[in-house]
C-alpha positions as CSV (number, residue, x, y, z in Angstrom):
1,X,-19.9,-32.1,71.1
2,X,-16.2,-33.3,71.2
3,X,-14.1,-30.2,70.3
4,X,-10.8,-31.2,68.4
5,X,-7.5,-29.0,67.6
6,X,-5.4,-30.5,64.6
7,X,-1.8,-29.8,64.6
8,X,0.1,-30.9,61.3
9,X,2.5,-29.0,58.9
10,X,1.0,-30.6,56.0
11,X,-1.9,-28.5,54.6
12,X,-3.6,-31.4,52.7
13,X,-3.4,-33.6,55.7
14,X,-5.3,-31.2,57.8
15,X,-7.7,-30.7,55.0
16,X,-8.3,-34.6,55.3
17,X,-8.4,-35.0,59.0
18,X,-11.0,-32.1,59.2
19,X,-13.2,-33.7,56.4
20,X,-13.1,-37.2,58.4
21,X,-13.8,-35.8,61.9
22,X,-16.6,-33.4,60.8
23,X,-18.4,-36.2,59.0
24,X,-19.3,-37.3,62.6
25,X,-22.0,-35.4,64.1
26,X,-20.5,-35.4,67.6
27,X,-17.3,-34.0,66.5
28,X,-16.0,-30.4,65.8
29,X,-12.9,-29.3,64.6
30,X,-12.1,-25.9,66.4
31,X,-8.9,-25.0,65.3
32,X,-5.7,-26.1,63.1
33,X,-2.1,-25.3,63.9
34,X,0.8,-25.6,61.5
35,X,3.7,-26.2,64.0
36,X,4.1,-27.3,67.2
37,X,4.1,-24.0,69.0
38,X,1.0,-23.0,67.3
39,X,-0.4,-26.2,68.6
40,X,0.2,-25.5,72.1
41,X,-1.1,-22.3,72.0
42,X,-4.2,-23.3,70.4
43,X,-4.5,-26.1,73.2
44,X,-4.4,-23.4,75.7
45,X,-6.9,-20.7,74.2
46,X,-9.3,-22.8,72.5
47,X,-9.5,-25.4,75.4
48,X,-10.5,-28.4,73.2
49,X,-11.3,-31.9,74.5
50,X,-8.9,-33.6,72.0
51,X,-5.7,-32.6,70.2
52,X,-4.5,-34.7,67.3
53,X,-0.8,-33.7,66.8
54,X,1.9,-35.0,64.2
55,X,5.4,-35.9,65.4
56,X,7.9,-34.2,63.1
57,X,6.8,-30.5,62.8
58,X,8.8,-26.9,62.6
59,X,9.6,-25.2,65.9
60,X,8.5,-27.7,68.7
61,X,7.9,-31.7,67.5
62,X,4.9,-33.6,68.4
63,X,6.6,-35.2,71.5
64,X,7.3,-31.9,73.1
65,X,3.8,-30.5,72.2
66,X,2.3,-33.7,74.1
67,X,4.3,-32.8,77.0
68,X,3.5,-29.0,76.9
69,X,-0.2,-29.9,76.6
70,X,-0.2,-32.6,79.4
71,X,1.1,-30.1,81.5
72,X,-1.6,-27.5,81.2
73,X,-4.3,-27.1,83.8
74,X,-7.3,-29.5,82.9
75,X,-5.4,-30.8,79.6
76,X,-7.2,-32.0,76.5
77,X,-6.5,-35.5,75.7
78,X,-3.6,-35.9,73.1
79,X,-3.6,-38.5,70.1
80,X,-0.2,-38.6,68.4
81,X,-0.8,-39.3,64.6
82,X,2.2,-39.9,62.6
83,X,3.8,-41.9,59.9
84,X,6.8,-43.1,62.1
85,X,5.8,-46.1,64.1
86,X,9.1,-46.8,65.9
87,X,8.5,-48.0,69.5
88,X,10.7,-45.1,70.8
89,X,8.2,-42.6,69.5
90,X,5.2,-44.6,70.9
91,X,6.9,-45.0,74.5
92,X,8.1,-41.2,74.4
93,X,4.5,-40.1,73.4
94,X,2.8,-42.2,76.0
95,X,5.1,-41.3,78.7
96,X,4.8,-37.4,77.7
97,X,1.0,-37.9,78.4
98,X,-0.6,-38.9,75.0
99,X,-3.5,-41.5,75.3
100,X,-3.8,-42.2,71.6
101,X,-1.3,-43.2,69.1
102,X,-2.3,-43.6,65.6
103,X,-0.5,-44.3,62.2
104,X,-1.2,-41.9,59.4
105,X,-3.2,-43.9,57.0
106,X,-5.7,-45.2,59.6
107,X,-9.1,-45.4,58.4
108,X,-11.9,-42.8,58.9
109,X,-14.0,-45.2,61.2
110,X,-10.7,-45.9,63.2
111,X,-9.9,-42.1,63.6
112,X,-13.5,-41.2,64.7
113,X,-13.5,-43.7,67.2
114,X,-10.1,-42.9,68.5
115,X,-11.1,-39.2,69.2
116,X,-14.6,-40.6,70.9
117,X,-12.8,-43.2,73.1
118,X,-9.9,-40.8,74.2
119,X,-12.7,-38.2,74.9
120,X,-14.2,-40.6,77.1
121,X,-11.3,-40.8,79.4
122,X,-9.9,-44.3,77.6
123,X,-6.6,-45.0,75.8
124,X,-6.5,-46.0,72.0
125,X,-3.4,-47.4,70.3
126,X,-3.5,-47.9,66.3
127,X,-3.6,-51.9,65.5
128,X,-0.3,-51.4,63.7
129,X,1.2,-50.4,67.3
130,X,2.0,-54.0,68.7
131,X,-0.6,-54.8,71.0
132,X,1.7,-55.9,73.6
133,X,3.4,-52.5,73.8
134,X,1.9,-51.6,77.3
135,X,3.0,-54.9,78.6
136,X,6.6,-54.4,77.2
137,X,6.7,-51.2,79.0
138,X,6.9,-52.6,82.3
139,X,10.2,-52.4,83.7
140,X,11.7,-50.5,80.8
141,X,12.9,-47.7,83.1
142,X,16.3,-48.2,84.1
143,X,15.7,-47.0,87.4
144,X,12.3,-48.8,88.1
145,X,9.6,-47.4,90.1
146,X,11.1,-44.6,92.3
147,X,10.7,-44.1,96.1
148,X,8.4,-41.1,95.8
149,X,6.3,-43.0,93.1
150,X,6.3,-46.0,95.4
151,X,5.1,-44.0,98.3
152,X,2.3,-42.3,96.1
153,X,1.1,-46.0,95.3
154,X,0.8,-47.1,98.9
155,X,-1.8,-44.1,99.4
156,X,-4.3,-45.9,97.4
157,X,-7.2,-47.6,98.9
158,X,-7.6,-51.5,98.2
159,X,-10.6,-50.4,95.9
160,X,-8.5,-47.7,93.9
161,X,-5.6,-50.7,93.5
162,X,-8.4,-52.9,92.0
163,X,-9.5,-50.3,89.6
164,X,-5.8,-49.3,88.7
165,X,-4.9,-53.0,88.0
166,X,-7.9,-53.6,85.9
167,X,-7.0,-50.4,83.8
168,X,-3.5,-51.9,83.4
169,X,-4.7,-54.8,81.8
170,X,-6.3,-52.4,79.2
171,X,-10.0,-52.8,80.2
172,X,-12.2,-49.9,79.5
173,X,-14.4,-48.3,82.4
174,X,-17.4,-50.2,81.5
175,X,-15.7,-53.8,81.7
176,X,-14.2,-52.6,85.1
177,X,-17.5,-51.8,86.5
178,X,-19.1,-55.0,85.7
179,X,-16.0,-57.1,87.0
180,X,-15.9,-55.0,90.1
181,X,-19.7,-54.6,90.8
182,X,-19.9,-51.1,90.8
183,X,-21.3,-48.3,88.6
184,X,-19.5,-46.8,85.7
185,X,-19.5,-43.5,87.3
186,X,-18.1,-45.0,90.5
187,X,-15.1,-46.5,88.6
188,X,-14.7,-42.9,87.1
189,X,-14.5,-41.4,90.5
190,X,-12.1,-44.1,92.0
191,X,-9.8,-43.5,88.7
192,X,-9.8,-39.7,89.1
193,X,-8.8,-40.1,92.6
194,X,-5.9,-42.6,91.5
195,X,-4.6,-39.8,88.9
196,X,-4.5,-37.2,92.0
197,X,-2.7,-39.7,94.2
198,X,-0.2,-40.6,91.7
199,X,0.4,-37.2,90.4
200,X,-0.3,-38.3,86.8
201,X,-2.4,-36.4,84.3
202,X,-3.9,-39.4,82.3
203,X,-4.8,-43.1,82.0
204,X,-2.0,-44.0,80.0
205,X,0.7,-42.9,82.6
206,X,-1.2,-44.3,85.6
207,X,-1.3,-47.8,83.7
208,X,2.6,-47.5,83.0
209,X,3.4,-46.8,86.5
210,X,1.3,-49.6,87.5
211,X,2.8,-52.2,85.4
212,X,6.4,-50.8,86.2
213,X,5.2,-51.4,90.0
214,X,4.0,-55.1,89.1
215,X,0.5,-54.1,90.0
216,X,-2.0,-56.4,87.8
217,X,-5.9,-56.3,88.4
């Protein structure tokens, strides 16, 4: 069962999200927060698998919520759900640790799929978010890859670099496994080591760093 926390200051939105998600047999909404601070506390106390958070909320916005949750030990996966699709929000959310970004108004199937996809350790962006966003992120940091980040990348084995490069192309674990002729569980093991060595918390952050460094699988 995928355990989900919802964070939004609109009670009607919360009710709608709960209704959609709990129609899926493998998803359970375990708590709802009406502002950002409450969302972080629920993520800490309830230890869900996935948190869906709005961006504009009282006390703490969703971008800060994402950063706070991603800094928790063994953090849940964060999906940002908003009516605001500007790329600045998307970039900040992803850099803060979000692994999903959906526009409010996404259909029930897309919402359920997003929860399932990120719970499995993959990333998902709404179709309304430009498909080339991650490619556009390459080289957007004014200082590029730092010396410390470059040193961490150099600790990766050849196989780990292959897995990271394939992930940077947007491939899910199953396709990476097929391309590299290994089991999906082995791919997950390699990627777990990649996250540890790069000192990042999720797939999207690793992908952004790989693209900034010019690693392409």
